[in-house]
N, C-alpha and C positions, 0 to 999 in steps of 0.2 A: 668586694667586701659585702657579704650577704648580711642583711640586717638581722638582729636577734628577734625572737618571737614577740617579746613585749618589754615594757619598761616596768621594773619591779613586779612583774608577774601579773599585773592587772590593768595597766594603761597601754592602749594600742601604741605601737611604735610610731606610727605617723603622727599621732596626736602630740606625743612628747617631742618628736623631731621638729615639727612645725611651730610648736609653742616656743621651744628654745630658739628656733630661727627668728621668729617674730620679735622676741625680746632682745636678742643679741643685735639684730640689724637695726632695730629702733634706737638702741643705745649707741651703736656704732655710727648710725646716720646723724644722730644728734651731735656726737663728738666731732665727726668729720665736718659737719657744717660749721660748728663754732670754733674749731681749732684750725680749719683749713679754708673752706670756701668763703666764709664771712670775712676773714682776714685778707685773703688774696684780693677780694673785691674792693679793699681799701685803696689799692693801687690805681694809678691813673689809667685812663682808657688807652688802648692800643689795638690797632686792627691786625689780627693774626688769623684771619679767616679767608684770605685771598688764596687763589690757586689751589682749591681743595684736592684735586687729583694728584698734584705734585706732593702735597702734604701727605696724602694717603700712601703714596709710593714710598716716601721717606719713612713713614711709620712702619710699613711692612718690612722694609730692609733693616732699619735700625732697631725698632722695638721688637718685632717678632723674629726677624732674622739675626738679631744680635751682632750686626756688622761691626759696630764700634767696640763692643765687648771683645770680639775676636781679633780685632785689627792688630793687636800687639802680641799675639801668642807667639812664643819662641821656645827654644830649647831651655831657656832659663826661666821664663815666666809663663806658666800654664794656667794662670788664674782665670783667664777668659774661658777656658774649656770647662773648668769647674763651675763657673757661674752659669754658663750656657746649659750645662746638665741640670742644674737646679732650676733654671728658668723654664726649660722644656718640661721638667718634672712638675713644676707648679701648674703650668697650663694643662698638662695631662691629668693631674689629680683634680684640678678645678672642674674639668669636664666630667670626670668620673663621679664627682659628688652629685651632679645633676641626674646621672643615670642610676648609680648604685645606692645612694643614700636618700636623696629627696624623691627619686622616682620609685625605686623598689620598696621603700618603706610604706608607700601608699598602695602599691600593687606589685606583688612579688615578681610578676612576669613583665614588668615595664621594660627593663633593659633588654630582655630576650626578644620581646616583640619589636622593639625599636631597631636593634642592630643584629638580631638573630642570635641563636645560641652559640654558633661558632664565633660570632663577633664578640660576645661576652667572654668566651674562653680566651680569645686572642688578646683582648683588652686586659683581662685579669692577669694573664702571663706577663704582658708588657709592664703593668704597674708593679708586679712582683719583682721584676728585674730592675725597673727604674728606682724602686725604693732602696735596693742595695747599692745602686750607682750613686744615688744622692747621699746615702749614709757614708759611702767611701769619700765622696767629694767634701762632705762636712768634716770628716776626720782629717783629711788632708788640709782643709782650710784652717782648722784649729791649730794643727801643728805648724802651719806656715805663719799664721798670725801671731801666735804666742811663743813659739819655739824658734823658728827660723828668723822671724822679724825682719822682713825686707824693709827698706827705708820708707817706702810709701805707706806702710802699715805701722810705722813707729810714732805717728802723731797722736796727740791726746784724743782727738775725735775718732780715730780709727781703732783705738784700744779701749773704748768705753764699755761699760757693763751691758749696754744695750745689745752689742754684738753677741755677747754670751747668751743673753736671753733668747735672741732670735735663733741662734744655732741650736739651742736646747729645744725650743718649740718645734723647729723643723725636724730635728732628730727624733723627738717624741712622736711626731706624725708618721715618720717613716717606720719606726719600730712598732708602733701600734698597728700600722697597716700589715706588716709582716706577721705580727702575733695574732691579729684577728684571723688571718688566713690559716695560720698554724693550728689554732684551736678550733676553727671551723672544720678543718680536715680531721683533727684528732677526735672530734665528737661524732665522726661518721658522716659529716655533711657530704651531700652528693650534688651533682650538677656541674656545669661548665666551670664554675668558680673553684671547684675542688681540684682542677687540673693545673693549678699554678705549680711552678717548678720548685722554687726555694721553700716557700711556705708549705707546699705539699710534701716535700721530702722530710721536713722536720716534723710536720703533723703526723705523717704515717709512722714515723719512728716513735713518736710519743704514744700513738695508739698501740703500736706493737709491744711496747714495754709495759703497757697496762695502765696508762693514765686514764682515770675514770671518765666516762662520758658526761656525767653530771658536772664534774669539776671543769672539764673542757668546755662545756656549754656555758658555765658561769664565766670562765675566763674569756671566752669568745665575746660574750655580751659586754664584759668589763672593758676590754680593749676597743670594741666598736664604739661604745659610748665615750671612752677616753678620747678616741680619735675625733669624734664629732665635737666634743667639748673644747679640744684644742683649736679646731678649725674656727668655731664660733668665738672663742676667746681671743684668737689671733685677730679677728676682724675688729674687736673692741680695742685691742692693744695697739694696732697699727697707727691710729692717729696720734699716739704718744711717742712713737719710735721712729728711728731712721728708716725703717721699712715702709714708711709713708711713701717712699719712692716707688714701691710696687704699684701704687695707684697713680702718683703724680708724674712719674717718669714717662709713661706712654703718652699722657697728655702733653707733657713738655716737649717730647719729640715731635708730636703732631704740629705743635705751634712754634716749632723752631723757625728762626728767621730764614727766609729763602734768598736773602741777599748775600753777597760775599761777606765773609766774616769781618773784614776790615771796615765795613761801612758803619758810620754813626748817623743816627737820626737827627734831622734838623729841628731845632727849637723854634717855635713861633714866638719871636722876641716881643711882638706887639701885644699878644693876648695871653701869654703864659703867666700863670699866677706865681710860679716858682721857676727858678733856673737851676736845673739839675735836681739832685736829691740829697736833702739833709735830714729828712725824716722818712719813716717807712712808707707813709702814704704818698710820698712824692716819687717813689719808684713806679714803674708800670706794673700792671698785674702780672705780666709775664716774668718780670724780674723777681717778683715775690714768689711766683710759682717755682722758679729755679731752686730756691732754698729747700722746698719740699721734695723736689725731684732728685736732689743731690743724694747719691748713694754712699757718700762719705768713704769713698774707696781710696782717696789720696792720690789718684793718678794725676790730677791737675797740678797739685803742689809739687809732686815728684818731678815734673818736667819744667816747672816755672824757673826761668833763669835768674830772676830776682831772688827767689827762695834758695836756689842752689848756690848762689853766690854769697849767702849768709845774711840776706836782708829779711825784714820782718814779714813781708808780704807772703800770704798763703791764699791762693784763690779759693781753696776749699773752706778755709775759715771765714773768708769774706761772705760767701753766700750762706753758710751755716749760721754765722753770727747775726746776719740780718734776719734770718728766719727766727732764731731764738729771741731776738729783740722784738720782732713782730708779735710773737706769742706773749711776750712780757707786757708790751705797752699797747698792743693793738686795740684792746677794748677802750682804753682811755683816749687813744687817738680818735677812735670812732665817735666818742662822745665829745670831741672837740677840745680835749685837754692836751697841753704840751707835756711830753714825758719828762720826768725829772732826770732821767739818764739820757745823755746825748748819744745819738748814733755815731757821729764822727767825733772821735776823741775818747769817749768812754767805752764804746763797743768796738769801734774800728779805729786804730791809730792813724793819724794823718799821714805818717811816713809810709804806711802800707799803701795808701792811695797813690802817693807820688812815686813809689817804687816800681809801679807797673810800666813795662816797656811796650805794652800793647802788641806783643809778638804773636799772640793767638795760640801758643803751645797748649795752654790750658783747655781752650775750646776744642782744639783738634783732638785732644786726648780723651775728653769727657765722654763716657759711654752713654750718657743720657742727654747729651747736647745742651748742657747748662751754658749760658752765655755770660761769662764772667766780665768781659771787657766793657760792654755797655753799662753794667752796674758800676764798675769802678770809675768810668768816665763821667757818669752822671754825678758821682760824688765829687769829682774834680771840678765839674762845672759849678756845683754848689759852692765849693770852697773859693773859687775864683770870682764868680759873678755875684754871689750873695754875701760872702764874708771877706772878700778881697785878701784871701790867704794864698800865697804862691811862693815857691822858692825864689830867692833873689835872682839867681842865674836865669831862671825861666822868665821872670819879669823883665830882665834886661833884653832878652830875645824878643819878647812881645812888644816892648817899647820900640825896638828897632824896626819891627814889622810895621807898626803904626806910623812911625815917623819917616822911615826910609823905603818901605815897601819890601823889605827883606830882613831876615833875622841875624845877618852876619855883621855885628858891630865891629868897627875898626877896619873893615876892608877898604882898600884904596882903589879897588877896581870898579869900573862901570859895567853895565850889562852888555856892552859891545866890545870891550877890550879883548875878550877871549878869542874872538875870530880875526884878530889882526893878521893880515897876510893871507887869509883864506877868502875864496870867492863866495861870500855869504851875503845875502840881501835880506833886508827887513820887509815885512808885509807892506809897509808904507811905500817902499820902493818897488815891490813886486806883489801887488794885491791879488793877482790871479794865480798865485802858486798853488799847486795841488796839495802839498803837505805843509802843515805848520810844525816846525821843530820847536817844541816847548822845551826850553833849555833848563829852566829851574834855577833856583837861587844858588845852590852849591856849585854846580858846574859853571855858572857864569861868574860868581864872585869869590869863590874860595880857591886859592891858588892850586892846591893839589888836585882838586876836582875838575879844574879847567881842562886838563888833558882828556877827560871823558868827552866834554863838549867838542873839543877840537877833533877827536877821533870820530865822533858821530858825523861831523861836517865832512871830514875826509871820506868816510864811507859813503855818505849820500852823494857826494860829488862824483866819486868813482863809479857809483851805480847809475849815474845819470838821473837821479831823482830831482824833480822840480820842487824845491822846498824854499821856505823863507822862515825867518824868526821874527819875534816881536821887538827885539832889542830893548830900548828904554821903555817901551810900553808894557813890557811884561812885569807883573808883580808877583809876590809870593802867592802860591796857590791857596794859602790859608791853612794847610795841613798842620803845621806846627802849632798854630793858635788853637785849632780845634782840639788837638790831642793834649794840649796843656790846659784845656778847660775854658778858654776864652771864645765862646761861641759867637759873641757879638763881633769880635775882630775877624774871625773866620768868615762870617757872612759878608762883612764889608769888603774883604779882599776878594772873596769868590765872586761877588756881584760885579766888582770892577772888572775882573778878568772876563767874566761872561759877557758883559757889555762890550768889551773890546773885541772879543772873538766874534760875537754876533755882528758887530759893526763891519768887520771884514768878511762876513759870511763864511767863516771857517767851517769846514766839514770834517776834515781829518787831521788828527793831532798825533804826533809821535813824541814820546818823552824818553829821557834816560833815567829819570828818578822814579823808582817804584812808588814813592809816597805821592808825588805829583800825579802819577798814573792812576793810582787808586782814587785820589780825590777828584780829578777831572772826569774819570770814567764812571765812578760809582756814586759820587756825592754831589757833583755839580748838577746832575739832572733834578735833584730835589729843589734847586733854585731856578730851574728853567734852562740850564745849560746842557743842551742835547748835542753831543759831538761824538764822532767815532774816535776813540782814543786807544792807541796801541803803545805798549812798551817797546823799546827798540829791539829787544830780543825777539818779539813776535814779528816785527816788520822786517828786520834784517834776515831772520831765518827764511822768510818767504823770498826775499831778494836772492838768497843763495840757491834755494830750490828752483827758482825761476831762471837761474843762469845769469842774472844781472850782476852778480858778484861772484868772483872766483878767487878764493884764497890760493895763492901760488907759492909764496915765500915760506919756507919751513920755519916754524918757531919751535926749536928743540928744547922745550921745557916740560917738566912734569907739573901739572896744574891741578890743585885740589879746589874744587868748586864749592863756594859758600852760597847757600840759598838765602836770598833776602826774604824776610818774613812777609813784607807787603807785596812781593812778587809771587812767592811760592805759596805759603799757607793761606794767605788771605785772598789770593786770586788764582791759585792753581796752575801757575806757570812754572813748570819744572823742566820740560823737555827742550824748549826752544833755546835757552842759553847753552845747554849741553850739546844741542845740534850744531850750534855755531862753533863751539870749541872743537867738536869732532871733525868739523870741516876744514880745520886749519892743519896743513901738513906738518908732521913732526911733533905736534902737541900731544902729550899723553895726559888724558883726563883721569883723575882719581877722585874717589868720594871720601868725605870726612866721616867715615863710619864710626858709630851708627847714627851720628847726628847729621843726617842729610835728608833732603826732600821734606816729607811731611814731618819728620822728626828733627828737622834742622834746629840749630841753636842760634839765638839772636846775637847780633853783634853788639847790642847794648844801646843802640841809638834811637830805637823806636819810642813812640809815646812822648816825643819831645826831649828824650834823654840825651840827645847829642848836645843839648844846652843845659841839662839839669844835672847837677852834681849827684853822684850816687851816695846814698845815706850811710851805708856801712858795709862791712864785708869786702869780698874781692870785687874787682871791676869785672863786669860781664865780658867786656871785649878781651880782657886778659885770659879769661877762661876759654873763650873761643879761640884765641891765639894758641893756647896750649893744645887744643884739639886739632888745630891745623898742623902744628909742629909734630904731632904724633904720627902724621901720615908720611913724613919724610920728604914731602914734595918741596920743590924749590919755590913755587909761587902759589899764592892763594888767589883764585880768580873770583871776582865779584861782578855784580851787575847793578850796583847801587852806589851813588856817591857817598852816602852816609856810611855804608859798610866799608868803603875804601878808606875813609878817614879813620874809622874806629880800628880797623885791622892794621893800618900803618902805625897808629899809636901803640897798639899792642905789640907789634914786632919790634918797635924802637924800645919799648919798656922791657922786653925780654932780652935785649942786647943782641939780636940776631939780624939786624938790618943789613949787615954785610953779606949774609948768605941767603936770606929770605926776602921776598918782596911781595907786594900787592899790586895786581893789575886788573883793571876792568876787562872783561871779555872783549869789549868793544875796542880797547887799545890793541889787544893781541890781533884782532881781526884787521884793524886798520894797517898794522905793520905788515900783515901777510898779503893783503890785496894790492899793496903799493910796491910790488917787487920791481 
């Protein structure tokens, strides 16, 4: 884009350009500080500056490489490709402004000197083609959003007038780019910039049909200044629009948590001024940044099992409503005033906070790595610890944990009944055991889940593993309490368990429950509990590979494997359970397509929901049961006691318990190795 000769015929181009730049950036900077930076800094402190090289690598792959944007591209949904084209075009044009506008307006040979004449020619041709590609992507986006209307673009936030404004501005930039080239060529412009393909073709045609040089010169200047005006105007508009994510998303990606997605941060109960978040200034600065980074694409809500089952929760609306509330009340909060509008209740319904099953589907899907779950869990903590508000069924489970050391009210079993008839010792009886088998509350005390614990013991004995259990000394890991918002009870249970494990100098722990696994492995270290923790799928997979276990008895069943959220999405364990299933003779493993692996669908038990009644709509486990039934498989295979219970209830509710069943992969293996 060659600059015009002057502005209004008497002002040097560079003077006008840099004057406009200074004014627009001063105004943009003022708005950016007051509408973004100042408000984000209201959040509580949180260290997100650790491991800078890892953060930089994540930034390069996710922000610049568009990895998350492109991860769901399919024959049906090509939105990621369109977004990637626009993003690459944005970076390309941003660089071009430094060369061809702010550089060449001061010195006409700036770009040619810096990247050579051939470089200018190649770059100009590239931008010429990119402008057409972006225009095509915009047309496709408009048709898709307002004509085709896929579900994730049907929400109120995804259909706002802001989207129309943004598309119009980007389209104006691309059209003015092409028309500037067209009229530069039509007026007889020479140099490498005149060799553009599309603009050059149209410009030469206009020249040939006799469009006047003076008119072409005027139109060249008009569209050049229009382009610059839109660029600078865009920078002023951005702090008011959803396209604030253009600035905030790269920062959000850089500061993304490097811990597994299922990890919750520990509250300092002795020094914390507030427990959880009931006002905008009680969230961390990163949680507030999430709202500005949100691209309002609807991907998170489109995969949320709570939303899909007809409940009010929408992860997108959670972060966007917090941001909007921050903009509304941030100044008064900064001045020490209490907002008249309550965050929880007025802005975000309580039921939405309790609907979350903490499955992580929203965070897995988000292209800018917004962290929805910590924000929701902070509000749960506030409701429970500050306002004593909690669903009755959840309170019953918490009371049982506090009084009995487990959440299963009404059980008649003790923690040692499950291994009756098996050669299992406790650590008190065998303190030098190499492996502690952490049984967990459900496999020890819930009748249906006891078969998982028995299968685990049978497999360990068959493999000759030197193991022991805690027996009556084991307590709930605290995971249900933490996910239901009672951080105090979680820390009490966790500390008791850590003291017990340290007392026996335990080094290696194997669990059957993904929730216990996640808590012991990822969250106990926050309280000083440093142990090597494995889920049974990891441990048993290695036993099979090492030849210590050999499945020999054929299990002639077709098994559809269900990924546990806290094993799969939150901890990245996908292959090991499948390896175990494939090692069993006769077993045919199938996937619950497309809801498997990273795109798996929650059983509905997470976030304490195995004890919390669902608020409305369909039951999540019934939806998952329907997905399993669509495979035609005889058995749904799980690797989590919660999933086992939820899927058994779903199969019973669907009336197919005579032909369909649920089995833990461990049960199938135990039957196969004991031929």
